[in-house]
Steps between C-alpha positions, in 0.01 A plus 500: 500500500652834395470841672195612309307181576590515866385865528178407319431218743577743793248740362234226447548353845492838685202655322311170505527500876395861505189432291405213730527734799285757329232246420502368856479857633171540314377175646596614852316834446194305384475334843571832673858416607645836396812469710597179324403657159738791568770268611470297182506817292828598674649159443390510135653843461836372621495205263394729219796726571736206471361416154499866400859548600610192295309642204659839548842341494426358158385832376816669629723239339319548168531877519871461553530285189516158672178365354466116493197510271147412565359143541163354584597454866577869540169595335317274740687655792399850384139383457499365857649826625225706336234253622621528855501878480138500375398259778651736760291787375188289492568353846530849646172607344313181608627540859383858510158397368470217750583747784218722389245224477 
């Protein structure tokens, strides 16, 4: 496994964990456990940051002329990154709505 593949797997692993936390946070809010929901959002945010930092490293390397190219694994990693970001936004909105209900 070369450097690009390793970084792609790091992104996928980190943001996959983040997305799971965000989904579970919604489920906790649904049963009125807002403390746990907020805890899961924070945990997810930390995991997301790990994936984002790995992705930012790739962007910096490409900007400096050290591009390794694009492969399907990297595209999948970026898709997962964007998906997790969207789930974070949705989770925050759902939790706010559950608090108001």
